[in-house]
MIMARZA-985649 format. One line per 10 residues: number of its first residue (from 1); their letters; for each residue x negated, y, z of N, C-alpha, C. Coordinates in Angstrom, 3 decimals. Layout:
<nodes>
NUM> a> X:Y:Z:X:Y:Z:X:Y:Z; ... $
</nodes>
This chain:
<nodes>
1> mdakqrgrpr> 0.733:43.235:-11.097:1.504:42.673:-9.985:0.477:41.256:-9.938; 0.161:40.590:-8.959:-0.976:39.418:-8.992:0.401:38.560:-9.175; -0.137:37.196:-9.713:0.599:36.238:-10.478:1.351:35.534:-8.916; 0.321:35.488:-7.951:0.813:34.770:-6.692:1.666:35.587:-5.982; 2.088:36.905:-6.137:3.365:37.599:-5.736:4.646:37.762:-6.330; 4.760:36.433:-8.062:6.083:37.194:-8.364:6.750:35.628:-8.251; 7.884:36.085:-8.114:8.846:35.197:-8.219:9.150:34.902:-6.191; 10.334:34.297:-6.157:10.849:34.042:-4.807:9.590:33.348:-4.024; 9.581:33.152:-2.735:8.879:32.257:-2.079:9.688:30.642:-1.724; 8.802:29.476:-1.949:9.899:28.255:-1.574:10.452:28.388:-0.372 $
11> naqvdtaile> 11.528:27.886:-0.389:12.462:27.841:0.881:12.000:26.756:1.625; 11.491:26.600:2.463:11.017:25.391:3.376:11.856:24.531:3.752; 13.534:24.905:4.099:14.599:24.165:4.414:15.048:23.065:3.155; 14.762:24.113:1.749:15.199:23.087:0.747:13.933:21.966:0.464; 13.031:22.216:0.986:11.937:21.850:0.684:12.057:19.867:1.337; 12.498:20.363:2.197:12.519:19.285:3.488:13.946:18.924:3.651; 15.319:19.216:2.812:16.152:18.420:2.231:15.955:17.567:1.314; 15.371:18.174:0.189:14.512:16.768:-0.717:13.883:16.356:-0.470; 12.509:16.521:0.163:12.064:15.301:0.989:12.910:14.064:1.685; 13.589:14.614:2.407:14.634:13.582:3.209:15.559:12.807:2.533 $
21> aardlmtaeg> 16.258:13.699:1.485:16.665:12.916:0.009:16.373:11.962:-0.614; 14.775:12.100:-0.945:14.277:10.729:-1.236:13.970:10.004:-0.359; 13.958:10.153:0.846:13.329:9.037:1.831:14.799:8.444:2.143; 15.782:8.698:2.150:17.235:8.114:2.383:17.307:7.489:1.082; 17.326:7.914:0.287:17.502:7.170:-1.202:16.584:5.821:-1.587; 15.744:6.281:-1.219:14.433:5.312:-1.452:14.633:3.914:-0.611; 14.749:4.093:0.742:15.077:3.134:1.733:16.016:2.433:1.459; 17.267:3.004:0.906:18.682:2.401:0.968:18.824:1.818:-0.389; 18.058:2.157:-1.423:18.217:2.015:-2.646:17.011:1.061:-3.661; 16.228:1.577:-2.775:14.996:1.292:-3.798:14.048:2.393:-4.809 $
31> yermtieaia> 13.244:2.043:-4.612:12.277:3.194:-5.875:12.778:3.407:-6.789; 12.896:1.954:-7.278:12.882:1.983:-9.047:14.673:2.274:-9.457; 15.603:2.639:-8.484:16.914:2.942:-8.657:16.840:4.456:-8.251; 16.117:4.948:-7.672:16.230:6.381:-7.273:15.899:7.478:-8.649; 17.059:8.152:-8.829:16.460:9.452:-9.831:16.499:10.738:-9.547; 15.850:11.721:-10.080:16.000:12.704:-9.443:17.289:13.316:-9.659; 18.325:13.068:-10.393:20.095:13.536:-10.363:20.498:13.024:-8.504; 19.910:11.973:-8.369:20.269:11.352:-6.999:19.343:12.316:-5.979; 18.386:12.569:-5.961:17.794:12.978:-4.788:18.591:14.831:-5.169; 18.935:15.521:-6.144:19.296:16.759:-6.091:21.132:16.562:-5.377 $
41> aragvgkqtv> 21.462:15.637:-6.108:22.785:15.614:-5.317:22.911:15.407:-3.503; 22.099:14.420:-3.116:22.154:14.040:-1.610:21.512:15.516:-1.500; 20.408:16.048:-1.395:19.955:17.342:-0.772:20.565:18.078:-1.016; 21.810:18.424:-2.191:22.470:19.731:-2.471:21.899:20.805:-3.112; 21.173:20.547:-3.792:20.669:21.345:-5.035:20.779:21.331:-6.318; 20.225:21.983:-7.354:20.470:21.539:-8.681:19.252:20.910:-8.885; 19.500:20.265:-10.083:18.096:19.158:-10.694:17.094:19.910:-10.773; 17.106:20.902:-11.568:15.980:21.893:-12.150:15.963:22.729:-10.995; 15.705:22.525:-9.487:15.603:23.102:-8.314:14.206:21.870:-7.985; 14.526:20.787:-7.859:13.878:19.653:-7.841:12.694:19.950:-8.523 $
51> yrrwpskaai> 12.841:19.913:-9.687:11.679:20.152:-11.032:11.122:21.255:-10.919; 11.226:22.143:-10.277:10.441:23.261:-10.372:9.328:22.753:-9.043; 9.723:22.167:-8.335:8.774:21.927:-7.313:7.643:20.867:-7.346; 8.689:19.367:-8.020:8.079:18.341:-8.049:8.227:17.821:-9.602; 7.385:17.486:-10.106:7.475:17.151:-11.500:8.167:15.729:-12.027; 7.900:14.504:-10.832:8.560:13.527:-11.311:9.067:12.887:-9.705; 9.740:11.878:-9.837:9.877:10.932:-8.317:8.795:10.543:-7.433; 8.000:10.060:-8.235:6.568:9.702:-7.839:5.691:11.022:-6.878; 5.990:11.846:-7.428:5.301:13.436:-6.709:5.934:13.559:-5.774; 7.522:13.322:-5.441:7.999:13.612:-4.699:7.707:12.636:-3.458 $
61> vaeavmaghl> 7.359:11.196:-3.764:7.701:9.984:-2.486:5.961:10.793:-1.996; 4.712:11.192:-2.784:3.468:11.183:-2.280:3.659:12.551:-1.508; 4.586:13.216:-1.837:4.724:14.606:-0.885:5.449:13.794:0.676; 6.336:13.028:0.171:7.198:12.767:1.335:6.615:11.828:2.565; 5.334:11.085:1.313:4.392:10.740:2.688:3.211:11.204:3.218; 2.871:12.425:2.051:1.756:13.432:3.091:2.472:14.062:3.886; 3.585:14.217:4.206:4.498:15.288:4.968:4.819:14.428:6.081; 5.081:12.882:6.157:5.410:12.196:7.389:6.813:12.153:7.340; 7.542:12.272:6.039:9.053:11.662:5.780:9.034:10.359:5.812; 8.025:9.498:5.484:7.736:8.202:4.538:6.612:7.595:5.190 $
71> giraeappqt> 6.713:6.194:5.764:5.298:5.505:6.234:5.636:4.320:5.971; 4.653:3.631:6.056:4.543:2.102:6.435:3.735:2.000:7.282; 3.647:0.523:7.721:3.237:0.161:8.995:2.053:-0.458:8.682; 0.515:0.325:8.763:-0.321:0.188:7.995:-1.201:-0.592:9.678; -1.187:-1.451:10.054:-2.049:-2.183:11.533:-2.872:-2.134:10.701; -4.295:-2.252:11.494:-5.556:-2.314:11.508:-5.981:-3.929:11.776; -6.584:-5.044:11.039:-6.728:-5.762:11.054:-7.277:-6.321:12.683; -6.886:-7.357:13.576:-7.727:-7.363:14.512:-8.539:-7.833:14.471; -9.755:-7.838:15.917:-11.091:-8.589:16.218:-11.265:-9.046:17.057; -10.955:-10.150:17.011:-11.127:-11.264:18.412:-12.408:-12.002:18.563 $
81> gdaaadlgsw> -12.948:-11.535:17.017:-14.810:-12.574:17.013:-14.541:-13.427:16.077; -13.403:-14.054:15.375:-13.027:-15.028:14.993:-12.366:-14.233:13.388; -13.249:-13.988:12.549:-13.036:-13.153:11.141:-11.594:-14.102:10.519; -11.609:-15.461:10.271:-11.151:-16.283:9.820:-9.349:-15.949:10.206; -9.734:-16.333:11.456:-8.519:-16.045:12.071:-7.965:-14.900:12.432; -8.601:-13.514:12.112:-7.877:-11.977:12.336:-7.365:-12.364:11.085; -8.105:-12.878:10.307:-7.544:-12.712:8.343:-6.396:-12.666:8.559; -6.193:-14.519:8.854:-5.178:-14.821:8.968:-3.698:-14.222:9.373; -4.036:-13.468:10.542:-3.069:-12.861:11.611:-2.846:-11.555:10.819; -3.404:-11.147:10.296:-3.499:-9.771:9.556:-2.578:-10.646:8.243 $
91> lgqffrqlge> -2.767:-10.868:7.163:-2.246:-11.468:6.036:-0.308:-11.684:6.720; -0.465:-12.710:7.745:0.779:-12.641:8.196:1.842:-11.859:8.655; 0.975:-10.614:9.586:1.907:-9.532:9.356:2.629:-8.675:8.007; 1.307:-8.626:6.880:1.795:-8.070:5.975:2.864:-8.903:5.097; 2.546:-10.140:5.093:3.402:-10.846:4.750:5.053:-10.883:5.144; 4.650:-10.561:5.876:6.554:-10.410:7.051:7.321:-9.208:6.454; 6.211:-8.013:6.674:6.295:-6.779:6.141:7.478:-6.732:4.779; 6.561:-7.704:3.680:7.371:-7.893:2.428:8.915:-8.445:2.631; 8.839:-8.899:3.799:10.581:-9.212:3.709:11.385:-8.726:4.340; 11.040:-6.811:4.266:11.951:-6.085:5.153:12.116:-5.081:3.488 $
101> paevavirgl> 13.255:-4.754:3.339:13.874:-4.079:1.725:13.000:-2.780:1.833; 13.016:-2.134:3.669:12.858:-0.860:3.620:11.113:-0.071:3.211; 10.684:-1.441:3.771:9.104:-1.307:3.964:8.801:-1.565:2.132; 9.121:-2.742:1.555:8.607:-2.762:0.208:9.406:-1.587:-0.874; 10.326:-1.059:-0.275:10.749:0.304:-1.316:9.587:1.279:-1.087; 9.148:1.491:0.177:8.096:2.363:0.744:6.905:2.111:-0.081; 6.240:0.816:-0.185:4.995:0.082:-0.881:5.079:-0.016:-2.307; 6.224:0.631:-3.177:6.615:0.069:-4.139:6.440:1.865:-4.595; 7.050:2.460:-4.386:6.886:4.128:-4.714:5.386:4.784:-3.919; 4.715:4.104:-3.082:3.220:4.553:-2.759:2.459:4.151:-4.401 $
111> aaaatdggtd> 2.887:3.056:-4.522:1.543:2.679:-5.923:2.271:3.511:-7.166; 3.505:3.757:-7.083:4.249:4.566:-8.141:3.285:5.728:-8.069; 3.255:6.547:-6.922:2.894:7.835:-6.621:1.356:7.615:-7.358; 0.504:6.475:-6.568:-1.016:6.696:-6.441:-1.362:6.195:-8.169; -0.423:6.174:-8.943:-0.777:5.733:-10.591:0.041:6.898:-11.354; 0.253:8.007:-10.553:1.026:9.300:-11.553:-0.047:9.996:-11.890; -1.709:9.906:-11.251:-2.293:10.745:-11.366:-1.927:12.159:-10.270; -3.313:12.917:-10.926:-3.664:14.231:-10.171:-3.998:13.909:-8.867; -4.251:15.273:-8.368:-4.346:15.286:-6.560:-3.661:14.302:-6.044; -2.305:14.107:-6.320:-1.509:13.174:-5.073:-2.338:11.630:-4.801 $
121> aeklyerftg> -2.613:11.323:-6.324:-3.150:10.077:-6.184:-4.554:10.196:-5.058; -5.442:11.006:-5.458:-6.371:11.381:-4.683:-6.386:11.259:-3.125; -5.187:12.295:-2.565:-4.860:12.356:-1.285:-4.033:11.158:-0.515; -3.408:9.952:-1.324:-2.543:8.880:-1.133:-4.196:7.766:-0.363; -4.748:8.088:-1.465:-6.305:6.851:-1.360:-6.760:7.407:-0.130; -7.101:8.560:0.317:-8.063:9.083:1.092:-7.092:8.843:2.497; -5.636:8.977:2.383:-4.917:8.623:3.746:-4.685:7.055:3.957; -4.561:6.946:2.775:-3.780:5.015:3.410:-4.732:4.199:2.706; -4.918:3.958:1.313:-5.627:2.889:0.277:-7.044:3.145:0.778; -7.944:4.016:0.944:-9.594:3.822:1.066:-9.464:3.795:2.825 $
131> psrdqllell> -8.910:4.035:3.662:-9.814:3.526:4.962:-8.557:1.725:5.115; -7.397:1.728:4.279:-7.567:0.146:4.513:-8.158:-0.728:3.885; -8.973:-0.366:2.819:-9.640:-0.868:1.800:-10.912:-1.105:3.088; -11.719:-0.094:3.819:-12.923:-0.238:4.503:-12.378:-0.975:5.928; -11.675:-1.232:6.409:-10.876:-1.798:7.672:-10.843:-3.242:7.048; -10.614:-3.788:6.247:-10.434:-5.001:4.952:-12.368:-5.543:5.037; -12.681:-4.420:4.493:-14.168:-5.029:4.503:-14.876:-5.281:4.807; -14.809:-4.277:6.298:-15.468:-4.526:7.586:-14.890:-5.817:8.473; -13.881:-6.353:8.121:-13.171:-7.682:8.666:-14.026:-9.033:7.854; -13.972:-8.486:6.448:-14.899:-9.220:5.571:-16.239:-9.197:5.827 $
141> ragvdqgrfr> -17.227:-8.262:6.379:-18.203:-8.624:6.615:-18.826:-8.975:7.899; -17.859:-8.908:8.641:-17.773:-9.649:10.162:-17.803:-11.223:9.949; -17.196:-11.544:8.928:-16.939:-13.150:8.858:-18.232:-13.652:8.349; -18.995:-12.883:7.465:-19.948:-13.222:6.862:-20.975:-13.384:8.195; -21.057:-12.492:8.648:-21.879:-12.176:10.150:-21.956:-13.373:11.188; -20.543:-13.589:10.963:-20.455:-14.741:12.185:-20.877:-16.442:11.253; -20.967:-16.539:10.314:-21.226:-17.844:9.597:-19.844:-18.359:9.115; -18.762:-17.166:9.285:-17.644:-17.900:8.678:-17.441:-17.913:7.439; -17.613:-17.351:6.200:-17.586:-16.836:5.228:-19.356:-16.869:4.564; -18.869:-17.229:3.130:-20.322:-17.540:2.638:-21.128:-16.616:2.701 $
151> adldldaaad> -22.774:-16.481:2.968:-23.713:-15.507:2.842:-23.608:-14.311:1.771; -23.123:-15.215:0.350:-23.534:-14.838:-0.519:-22.198:-13.827:-1.284; -21.004:-13.745:-0.099:-19.783:-13.222:-0.937:-19.559:-11.941:-1.261; -19.294:-11.916:-2.129:-19.236:-10.467:-2.883:-17.902:-10.034:-1.878; -18.096:-8.769:-1.069:-17.102:-8.717:-0.551:-15.983:-7.295:-1.114; -16.811:-6.907:-2.047:-15.586:-5.852:-2.925:-15.023:-6.664:-3.703; -15.435:-8.087:-4.219:-14.424:-8.924:-5.362:-13.079:-9.416:-3.984; -13.868:-10.070:-2.881:-12.609:-10.543:-2.237:-11.624:-9.396:-1.705; -12.450:-8.319:-1.515:-11.231:-7.175:-1.097:-10.162:-6.822:-2.198; -10.729:-6.720:-3.011:-10.003:-6.111:-4.459:-8.833:-7.651:-4.536 $
161> aisgtllyra> -8.870:-8.764:-4.596:-7.953:-9.744:-4.574:-7.600:-9.920:-3.584; -7.450:-9.568:-2.390:-6.511:-9.967:-1.171:-5.658:-8.614:-1.740; -6.319:-7.325:-1.776:-5.098:-6.214:-2.025:-4.270:-6.446:-3.509; -5.104:-6.942:-4.551:-4.487:-7.011:-5.345:-3.268:-8.174:-5.302; -3.445:-9.021:-4.491:-2.361:-9.693:-4.475:-1.133:-9.834:-3.238; -1.603:-8.566:-2.363:-0.263:-8.090:-1.851:0.651:-7.266:-2.260; -0.225:-6.782:-3.144:0.678:-5.488:-4.155:1.391:-5.917:-5.039; 0.723:-7.324:-5.744:1.917:-8.133:-6.808:3.015:-8.730:-5.864; 2.922:-9.253:-4.661:3.830:-9.823:-3.629:4.740:-8.693:-3.569; 4.213:-7.592:-3.663:5.478:-6.471:-3.174:5.934:-5.963:-4.400 $
171> mippsavvdt> 5.657:-6.375:-5.209:6.528:-6.177:-6.780:7.735:-7.091:-6.981; 7.994:-8.005:-6.134:8.509:-9.427:-6.855:9.808:-8.875:-5.434; 11.250:-9.460:-5.834:12.408:-9.590:-4.685:11.651:-9.979:-3.098; 12.267:-9.676:-2.402:11.496:-9.631:-0.856:12.261:-10.835:-0.616; 13.334:-11.531:-1.176:13.977:-12.923:-0.940:13.184:-13.715:-1.354; 12.223:-13.358:-2.311:11.621:-14.962:-2.753:10.429:-15.214:-2.085; 9.934:-13.983:-1.027:8.966:-14.189:-0.313:8.969:-15.197:1.001; 8.243:-16.167:1.402:8.215:-17.087:2.299:7.515:-17.345:3.356; 7.448:-17.434:4.246:6.417:-17.462:5.561:5.095:-18.350:5.195; 5.319:-19.674:4.756:4.386:-20.242:4.491:3.489:-19.975:3.040 $
181> eatgfldlll> 3.761:-18.558:2.436:2.640:-18.181:1.445:2.015:-17.733:1.840; 1.841:-16.725:2.834:0.546:-16.227:4.030:-0.342:-17.461:4.123; 0.238:-18.444:4.618:-0.626:-19.366:4.951:-1.105:-20.019:3.748; -0.789:-20.485:2.827:-1.311:-20.908:1.546:-2.648:-19.671:1.153; -2.392:-19.057:0.506:-2.822:-17.664:0.635:-3.902:-18.017:0.829; -4.116:-17.779:2.373:-5.358:-17.887:3.359:-6.160:-19.024:2.928; -5.470:-20.176:2.849:-6.148:-21.266:2.336:-6.750:-21.385:1.177; -6.557:-20.679:0.368:-6.816:-20.648:-0.855:-8.043:-19.710:-0.814; -8.169:-18.306:-0.357:-9.285:-17.403:-0.565:-9.947:-18.255:0.760; -9.947:-18.739:1.536:-11.069:-19.553:2.529:-11.696:-20.305:1.819 $
191> lgmiprteps> -10.890:-21.308:0.808:-11.680:-22.242:-0.130:-12.883:-21.653:-1.179; -12.654:-20.304:-0.965:-13.304:-19.155:-1.991:-14.551:-18.511:-1.050; -14.493:-18.674:0.088:-15.467:-17.777:0.965:-15.836:-18.383:2.060; -15.588:-19.573:2.418:-16.797:-20.587:3.553:-17.868:-20.973:2.807; -19.162:-21.476:3.688:-20.104:-21.343:3.228:-19.994:-22.629:2.087; -20.720:-22.844:1.481:-20.505:-23.823:0.851:-21.965:-25.378:0.995; -21.159:-26.725:1.005:-21.916:-27.276:1.292:-21.974:-28.712:0.463; -23.204:-29.033:-0.067:-23.659:-29.551:-0.808:-23.557:-31.194:-0.690; -22.888:-32.405:-1.435:-22.852:-33.745:-0.921:-23.841:-33.819:-0.574; -24.354:-34.971:0.130:-25.390:-35.719:0.535:-25.905:-36.631:-0.191 $
201> gtspep> -27.578:-36.142:-1.057:-28.019:-36.905:-1.601:-28.118:-36.149:-3.170; -27.753:-35.360:-3.347:-27.226:-34.292:-4.467:-28.213:-33.302:-3.836; -28.745:-31.925:-5.288:-28.982:-30.830:-4.857:-28.288:-29.993:-5.632; -28.335:-28.549:-5.289:-27.615:-27.132:-5.842:-28.330:-27.828:-7.663; -27.015:-26.805:-8.205:-27.524:-26.555:-9.302:-28.177:-25.455:-9.573; -29.212:-25.315:-10.631:-29.701:-24.203:-10.661:-29.292:-22.996:-11.345 $
</nodes>
């Protein structure tokens, strides 16, 4: 008998119940407090039923996202022709999301799933991280073309700095995030990205 024909086929209703249980628990209690045992209990199945399908809660989160049971509002940066203003608007929107516990829970779950290894991480990158990074790079490149950012700006380094900071902010308690942080972060970024000018009477260092 072919190996693919052995055993009973997976029950789609059980799969859905598990994924929805993970969604409900993560948005209500957070990724860190969610356990396989709690997922199984909420779905009305045994713990081993869950483990036969997914090896970890990170894998369950990845599947829930890919299947559309979980998601985040990943709005593309606006394009008004002023890249600096557009970047500020996009950062403000993201920082506001960090004040919403349900959004933070999903971001943390996605981060854990992305570092869990395997094909799930690659699929998540292709669907979320990759396109989001490409949009950010496009905005930064537009800023260079507009003269709003330095001509020699390292676009990849700038995108990594922005993405890394936002992910770090998602890892701390939502109540600690304040509106002024988006403005402060933008000011700090722009100090490093705006065109450099030399004081009158001085020459650039070699």
